[in-house]
N, C-alpha and C positions, 0 to 999 in steps of 0.2 A: 504493499499500499504506500503510495507517495506521501511524502511529508508535506503538510500544508504550512506555509509561512504565515505567521500572524501579520496583520496589517499594521504598518508603521504609521499609517494616517488614519487612525480609528475615528478622529473627529472630523475629518473631511469626508464629503460624499464621494463614494467610489464611482469611477466610470461605469455607466450603466448600458452595455451593449444591448440589452433587452428592451430599452426604450427607443432604440432607433427604428425608423420605418424599414419595412422589408424592402430588398433589392427589387429592381424592375425586371430582372431576368433571372431564369433558372440558373444560368452559368455564374452570375455574380453571387447568388445566394449559395451555390455549391462551393464557390471559392471561399467565401467568408466562413461557411461551415466547417471546411477543411482547416482553416486557420484556427478556429476556435477549438477544434478537437485537439490540434497539436498543442495548444496552449494548456487545455485541460490535462492532457496526458503528460505534460512536462512536470507537473507537480510543483511548479514554481509560482503559482497564483496565490495571492492572499486569500484567506477564507472568505472574506466579504465579496470577493470577485468571482469566486467559484460558482456561487449560486446564480448571479447575473449572467455569467457566461453559459451556464447550463440552460437557463431559461431562453436566452437568445438562440442557442443551438436548437433547442426544441421548436422554436417558432420558425426557424429557418428550415428545419427538417420537414415540418408540416407544410410549409410553402412548397418546397421541392416536391414532396409527395403529391400535393394537389396539382401542380403543373404536369407532372408525369401522368397522373391519372386523367387529366383533361386531354392530353395528347393521345393517350391510349384510347380513350373514348372516341376521339376524332377519327382515329385510324380505323377502329371497329365500325363506325357509323358510315357506311358507304351507301350512296343513293345511286344506284346504277353504276356509272363510271365516274361520277362526280363526288368528290369528298365534301361533305357539308363543312362550312366555314367554322373555325373555332373562335369563340368570342373572347378567349383569353381569361375567362373567370375560373 
């Protein structure tokens, strides 16, 4: 189990990546998610940042899953030889 460093700035508000808006694209979300996972696995984050990074990662993962599911549905919904347009939601 990685050691967790106590926060040196307990009185200051930590950077909250979970408060940021979601990226515009799947690729940007995946890149950010990969970075967060590396930071979490490093064991070098202060305890107060672990939870916010985990929450942000969860939001990014849900975003990526939603995008993949929407694209999968678009591929499966064929109307003759024409693919129905994906609305991006």
